[in-house]
Biopython code that builds the backbone (N, CA, C, O; Angstrom):
import numpy as np
from Bio.PDB.StructureBuilder import StructureBuilder

atoms = [
    (1, "UNK", "N", (186.735, -51.536, 83.631)),
    (1, "UNK", "CA", (186.153, -52.355, 84.675)),
    (1, "UNK", "C", (186.094, -53.788, 84.152)),
    (1, "UNK", "O", (185.665, -54.035, 83.025)),
    (2, "UNK", "N", (186.525, -54.711, 84.977)),
    (2, "UNK", "CA", (186.513, -56.129, 84.604)),
    (2, "UNK", "C", (185.066, -56.604, 84.416)),
    (2, "UNK", "O", (184.157, -56.098, 85.073)),
    (3, "UNK", "N", (184.856, -57.572, 83.521)),
    (3, "UNK", "CA", (183.485, -58.047, 83.265)),
    (3, "UNK", "C", (182.736, -58.501, 84.521)),
    (3, "UNK", "O", (181.548, -58.213, 84.663)),
    (4, "UNK", "N", (183.408, -59.203, 85.427)),
    (4, "UNK", "CA", (182.739, -59.663, 86.653)),
    (4, "UNK", "C", (182.335, -58.474, 87.522)),
    (4, "UNK", "O", (181.242, -58.457, 88.088)),
    (5, "UNK", "N", (183.206, -57.494, 87.623)),
    (5, "UNK", "CA", (182.905, -56.296, 88.406)),
    (5, "UNK", "C", (181.774, -55.512, 87.764)),
    (5, "UNK", "O", (180.907, -54.984, 88.460)),
    (6, "UNK", "N", (181.779, -55.434, 86.436)),
    (6, "UNK", "CA", (180.722, -54.725, 85.714)),
    (6, "UNK", "C", (179.365, -55.387, 85.979)),
    (6, "UNK", "O", (178.365, -54.696, 86.169)),
    (7, "UNK", "N", (179.332, -56.704, 85.991)),
    (7, "UNK", "CA", (178.083, -57.429, 86.279)),
    (7, "UNK", "C", (177.597, -57.116, 87.692)),
    (7, "UNK", "O", (176.403, -56.905, 87.905)),
    (8, "UNK", "N", (178.521, -57.086, 88.660)),
    (8, "UNK", "CA", (178.154, -56.733, 90.033)),
    (8, "UNK", "C", (177.650, -55.299, 90.100)),
    (8, "UNK", "O", (176.713, -54.996, 90.838)),
    (9, "UNK", "N", (178.276, -54.421, 89.328)),
    (9, "UNK", "CA", (177.869, -53.022, 89.291)),
    (9, "UNK", "C", (176.434, -52.883, 88.764)),
    (9, "UNK", "O", (175.623, -52.156, 89.337)),
    (10, "UNK", "N", (176.138, -53.576, 87.685)),
    (10, "UNK", "CA", (174.786, -53.529, 87.116)),
    (10, "UNK", "C", (173.774, -54.076, 88.118)),
    (10, "UNK", "O", (172.689, -53.513, 88.266)),
    (11, "UNK", "N", (174.115, -55.168, 88.808)),
    (11, "UNK", "CA", (173.227, -55.709, 89.843)),
    (11, "UNK", "C", (173.006, -54.700, 90.965)),
    (11, "UNK", "O", (171.890, -54.553, 91.463)),
    (12, "UNK", "N", (174.076, -54.004, 91.364)),
    (12, "UNK", "CA", (173.951, -52.966, 92.385)),
    (12, "UNK", "C", (172.969, -51.888, 91.936)),
    (12, "UNK", "O", (172.098, -51.476, 92.702)),
    (13, "UNK", "N", (173.112, -51.437, 90.697)),
    (13, "UNK", "CA", (172.206, -50.404, 90.179)),
    (13, "UNK", "C", (170.757, -50.866, 90.232)),
    (13, "UNK", "O", (169.871, -50.108, 90.626)),
    (14, "UNK", "N", (170.522, -52.103, 89.836)),
    (14, "UNK", "CA", (169.155, -52.613, 89.773)),
    (14, "UNK", "C", (168.594, -52.944, 91.153)),
    (14, "UNK", "O", (167.455, -52.592, 91.462)),
    (15, "UNK", "N", (169.390, -53.618, 91.983)),
    (15, "UNK", "CA", (168.868, -54.114, 93.255)),
    (15, "UNK", "C", (168.920, -53.087, 94.382)),
    (15, "UNK", "O", (167.971, -52.972, 95.158)),
    (16, "UNK", "N", (170.012, -52.346, 94.476)),
    (16, "UNK", "CA", (170.158, -51.406, 95.585)),
    (16, "UNK", "C", (169.549, -50.036, 95.283)),
    (16, "UNK", "O", (169.011, -49.382, 96.176)),
    (17, "UNK", "N", (169.636, -49.605, 94.026)),
    (17, "UNK", "CA", (169.143, -48.268, 93.671)),
    (17, "UNK", "C", (167.837, -48.300, 92.892)),
    (17, "UNK", "O", (167.266, -47.255, 92.584)),
    (18, "UNK", "N", (167.365, -49.506, 92.571)),
    (18, "UNK", "CA", (166.092, -49.690, 91.854)),
    (18, "UNK", "C", (166.064, -48.953, 90.516)),
    (18, "UNK", "O", (165.049, -48.372, 90.132)),
    (19, "UNK", "N", (167.188, -48.987, 89.820)),
    (19, "UNK", "CA", (167.252, -48.395, 88.480)),
    (19, "UNK", "C", (166.801, -49.463, 87.487)),
    (19, "UNK", "O", (167.293, -50.590, 87.516)),
    (20, "UNK", "N", (165.888, -49.115, 86.633)),
    (20, "UNK", "CA", (165.318, -50.105, 85.719)),
    (20, "UNK", "C", (166.318, -50.556, 84.656)),
    (20, "UNK", "O", (167.273, -49.851, 84.330)),
    (21, "UNK", "N", (166.071, -51.739, 84.136)),
    (21, "UNK", "CA", (166.902, -52.251, 83.041)),
    (21, "UNK", "C", (166.847, -51.314, 81.845)),
    (21, "UNK", "O", (167.850, -51.107, 81.161)),
    (22, "UNK", "N", (165.682, -50.753, 81.598)),
    (22, "UNK", "CA", (165.527, -49.825, 80.467)),
    (22, "UNK", "C", (166.408, -48.591, 80.635)),
    (22, "UNK", "O", (167.040, -48.137, 79.681)),
    (23, "UNK", "N", (166.446, -48.053, 81.844)),
    (23, "UNK", "CA", (167.277, -46.876, 82.093)),
    (23, "UNK", "C", (168.752, -47.209, 81.897)),
    (23, "UNK", "O", (169.498, -46.425, 81.311)),
    (24, "UNK", "N", (169.166, -48.363, 82.385)),
    (24, "UNK", "CA", (170.552, -48.784, 82.226)),
    (24, "UNK", "C", (170.871, -48.998, 80.752)),
    (24, "UNK", "O", (171.952, -48.639, 80.285)),
    (25, "UNK", "N", (169.928, -49.582, 80.023)),
    (25, "UNK", "CA", (170.134, -49.816, 78.587)),
    (25, "UNK", "C", (170.271, -48.491, 77.831)),
    (25, "UNK", "O", (171.095, -48.376, 76.924)),
    (26, "UNK", "N", (169.478, -47.510, 78.198)),
    (26, "UNK", "CA", (169.576, -46.181, 77.566)),
    (26, "UNK", "C", (170.973, -45.613, 77.781)),
    (26, "UNK", "O", (171.605, -45.123, 76.845)),
    (27, "UNK", "N", (171.447, -45.684, 79.017)),
    (27, "UNK", "CA", (172.771, -45.145, 79.337)),
    (27, "UNK", "C", (173.864, -45.904, 78.598)),
    (27, "UNK", "O", (174.835, -45.304, 78.138)),
    (28, "UNK", "N", (173.712, -47.218, 78.482)),
    (28, "UNK", "CA", (174.712, -48.007, 77.774)),
    (28, "UNK", "C", (174.748, -47.644, 76.287)),
    (28, "UNK", "O", (175.823, -47.572, 75.691)),
    (29, "UNK", "N", (173.594, -47.418, 75.698)),
    (29, "UNK", "CA", (173.554, -47.009, 74.282)),
    (29, "UNK", "C", (174.196, -45.633, 74.112)),
    (29, "UNK", "O", (174.943, -45.407, 73.160)),
    (30, "UNK", "N", (173.907, -44.722, 75.028)),
    (30, "UNK", "CA", (174.500, -43.381, 74.973)),
    (30, "UNK", "C", (176.015, -43.467, 75.096)),
    (30, "UNK", "O", (176.749, -42.729, 74.441)),
    (31, "UNK", "N", (176.464, -44.375, 75.941)),
    (31, "UNK", "CA", (177.899, -44.544, 76.173)),
    (31, "UNK", "C", (178.621, -45.010, 74.907)),
    (31, "UNK", "O", (179.778, -44.652, 74.684)),
    (32, "UNK", "N", (177.944, -45.804, 74.084)),
    (32, "UNK", "CA", (178.529, -46.249, 72.822)),
    (32, "UNK", "C", (178.748, -45.069, 71.881)),
    (32, "UNK", "O", (179.734, -45.034, 71.145)),
    (33, "UNK", "N", (177.834, -44.107, 71.904)),
    (33, "UNK", "CA", (177.917, -42.945, 71.021)),
    (33, "UNK", "C", (178.837, -41.862, 71.585)),
    (33, "UNK", "O", (179.518, -41.163, 70.835)),
    (34, "UNK", "N", (178.850, -41.732, 72.889)),
    (34, "UNK", "CA", (179.624, -40.681, 73.548)),
    (34, "UNK", "C", (180.295, -41.293, 74.772)),
    (34, "UNK", "O", (179.773, -41.188, 75.882)),
    (35, "UNK", "N", (181.458, -41.937, 74.577)),
    (35, "UNK", "CA", (182.105, -42.657, 75.677)),
    (35, "UNK", "C", (182.307, -41.781, 76.908)),
    (35, "UNK", "O", (182.708, -40.621, 76.818)),
    (36, "UNK", "N", (182.023, -42.361, 78.028)),
    (36, "UNK", "CA", (182.189, -41.689, 79.300)),
    (36, "UNK", "C", (181.806, -42.631, 80.411)),
    (36, "UNK", "O", (181.325, -43.732, 80.145)),
    (37, "UNK", "N", (182.007, -42.229, 81.647)),
    (37, "UNK", "CA", (181.652, -43.089, 82.781)),
    (37, "UNK", "C", (180.132, -43.304, 82.844)),
    (37, "UNK", "O", (179.357, -42.350, 82.776)),
    (38, "UNK", "N", (179.733, -44.535, 82.972)),
    (38, "UNK", "CA", (178.307, -44.866, 83.022)),
    (38, "UNK", "C", (177.562, -44.107, 84.130)),
    (38, "UNK", "O", (176.452, -43.632, 83.893)),
    (39, "UNK", "N", (178.140, -43.980, 85.330)),
    (39, "UNK", "CA", (177.417, -43.220, 86.363)),
    (39, "UNK", "C", (177.101, -41.783, 85.930)),
    (39, "UNK", "O", (176.008, -41.280, 86.189)),
    (40, "UNK", "N", (178.044, -41.138, 85.283)),
    (40, "UNK", "CA", (177.811, -39.758, 84.852)),
    (40, "UNK", "C", (176.758, -39.692, 83.753)),
    (40, "UNK", "O", (175.954, -38.760, 83.724)),
    (41, "UNK", "N", (176.752, -40.658, 82.858)),
    (41, "UNK", "CA", (175.736, -40.689, 81.804)),
    (41, "UNK", "C", (174.357, -40.883, 82.418)),
    (41, "UNK", "O", (173.395, -40.228, 82.016)),
    (42, "UNK", "N", (174.261, -41.785, 83.395)),
    (42, "UNK", "CA", (172.975, -41.982, 84.079)),
    (42, "UNK", "C", (172.495, -40.672, 84.698)),
    (42, "UNK", "O", (171.311, -40.344, 84.619)),
    (43, "UNK", "N", (173.406, -39.927, 85.310)),
    (43, "UNK", "CA", (173.034, -38.671, 85.949)),
    (43, "UNK", "C", (172.696, -37.588, 84.923)),
    (43, "UNK", "O", (171.713, -36.865, 85.085)),
    (44, "UNK", "N", (173.503, -37.476, 83.874)),
    (44, "UNK", "CA", (173.270, -36.442, 82.861)),
    (44, "UNK", "C", (171.911, -36.596, 82.189)),
    (44, "UNK", "O", (171.285, -35.607, 81.810)),
    (45, "UNK", "N", (171.462, -37.822, 82.044)),
    (45, "UNK", "CA", (170.173, -38.057, 81.398)),
    (45, "UNK", "C", (169.023, -38.132, 82.400)),
    (45, "UNK", "O", (167.904, -38.495, 82.037)),
    (46, "UNK", "N", (169.296, -37.792, 83.648)),
    (46, "UNK", "CA", (168.240, -37.743, 84.655)),
    (46, "UNK", "C", (167.751, -39.110, 85.085)),
    (46, "UNK", "O", (166.628, -39.242, 85.570)),
    (47, "UNK", "N", (168.583, -40.132, 84.914)),
    (47, "UNK", "CA", (168.178, -41.491, 85.252)),
    (47, "UNK", "C", (168.521, -41.854, 86.694)),
    (47, "UNK", "O", (168.025, -42.848, 87.224)),
    (48, "UNK", "N", (169.376, -41.043, 87.328)),
    (48, "UNK", "CA", (169.666, -41.186, 88.758)),
    (48, "UNK", "C", (169.724, -39.784, 89.371)),
    (48, "UNK", "O", (170.006, -38.796, 88.693)),
    (49, "UNK", "N", (169.452, -39.735, 90.650)),
    (49, "UNK", "CA", (169.538, -38.470, 91.376)),
    (49, "UNK", "C", (170.990, -38.231, 91.802)),
    (49, "UNK", "O", (171.838, -39.114, 91.677)),
    (50, "UNK", "N", (171.255, -37.054, 92.293)),
    (50, "UNK", "CA", (172.587, -36.735, 92.792)),
    (50, "UNK", "C", (172.939, -37.628, 93.992)),
    (50, "UNK", "O", (174.083, -38.056, 94.146)),
    (51, "UNK", "N", (171.951, -37.895, 94.824)),
    (51, "UNK", "CA", (172.164, -38.789, 95.972)),
    (51, "UNK", "C", (172.533, -40.198, 95.496)),
    (51, "UNK", "O", (173.446, -40.823, 96.034)),
    (52, "UNK", "N", (171.814, -40.691, 94.483)),
    (52, "UNK", "CA", (172.135, -42.008, 93.934)),
    (52, "UNK", "C", (173.525, -42.008, 93.309)),
    (52, "UNK", "O", (174.261, -42.988, 93.429)),
    (53, "UNK", "N", (173.885, -40.923, 92.649)),
    (53, "UNK", "CA", (175.207, -40.822, 92.041)),
    (53, "UNK", "C", (176.291, -40.914, 93.120)),
    (53, "UNK", "O", (177.314, -41.568, 92.918)),
    (54, "UNK", "N", (176.069, -40.265, 94.253)),
    (54, "UNK", "CA", (177.006, -40.365, 95.377)),
    (54, "UNK", "C", (177.128, -41.808, 95.854)),
    (54, "UNK", "O", (178.229, -42.293, 96.114)),
    (55, "UNK", "N", (175.998, -42.484, 95.966)),
    (55, "UNK", "CA", (176.021, -43.885, 96.399)),
    (55, "UNK", "C", (176.748, -44.763, 95.390)),
    (55, "UNK", "O", (177.456, -45.693, 95.778)),
    (56, "UNK", "N", (176.583, -44.481, 94.102)),
    (56, "UNK", "CA", (177.283, -45.234, 93.056)),
    (56, "UNK", "C", (178.785, -45.085, 93.229)),
    (56, "UNK", "O", (179.517, -46.075, 93.222)),
    (57, "UNK", "N", (179.247, -43.847, 93.386)),
    (57, "UNK", "CA", (180.686, -43.629, 93.513)),
    (57, "UNK", "C", (181.225, -44.191, 94.823)),
    (57, "UNK", "O", (182.368, -44.645, 94.871)),
    (58, "UNK", "N", (180.424, -44.170, 95.886)),
    (58, "UNK", "CA", (180.835, -44.824, 97.132)),
    (58, "UNK", "C", (181.009, -46.318, 96.902)),
    (58, "UNK", "O", (181.979, -46.912, 97.373)),
    (59, "UNK", "N", (180.072, -46.925, 96.182)),
    (59, "UNK", "CA", (180.159, -48.365, 95.893)),
    (59, "UNK", "C", (181.398, -48.656, 95.046)),
    (59, "UNK", "O", (182.121, -49.618, 95.308)),
    (60, "UNK", "N", (181.637, -47.839, 94.047)),
    (60, "UNK", "CA", (182.784, -48.063, 93.161)),
    (60, "UNK", "C", (184.105, -47.960, 93.922)),
    (60, "UNK", "O", (185.069, -48.639, 93.569)),
    (61, "UNK", "N", (184.164, -47.137, 94.943)),
    (61, "UNK", "CA", (185.384, -47.013, 95.751)),
    (61, "UNK", "C", (185.685, -48.290, 96.532)),
    (61, "UNK", "O", (186.840, -48.553, 96.867)),
    (62, "UNK", "N", (184.664, -49.075, 96.820)),
    (62, "UNK", "CA", (184.860, -50.295, 97.613)),
    (62, "UNK", "C", (185.233, -51.493, 96.757)),
    (62, "UNK", "O", (185.593, -52.543, 97.290)),
    (63, "UNK", "N", (185.155, -51.358, 95.460)),
    (63, "UNK", "CA", (185.414, -52.495, 94.566)),
    (63, "UNK", "C", (186.903, -52.643, 94.335)),
    (63, "UNK", "O", (187.329, -53.542, 93.611)),
]
sb = StructureBuilder()
sb.init_structure("model")
sb.init_model(0)
sb.init_chain("A")
sb.init_seg("    ")
for serial, (resi, resn, name, xyz) in enumerate(atoms, 1):
    if name == "N":
        sb.init_residue(resn, " ", resi, " ")
    sb.init_atom(name, np.array(xyz, "f"), 0.0, 1.0, " ", f" {name:<3s}", serial, name[0])
structure = sb.get_structure()
């Protein structure tokens, strides 16, 4: 994901889904240790619901 798109993605998580910066930071740290898609890491660690995960992937399809 391009840096500009990644920034928009993080803003979407925070503003549209109300995911805290701390939750995003946890997922980003986990991603460094176990590379994978950030949305899936957020879901695996219980930081987003299945409904939010669907909304994330819907948003990613529009980018």
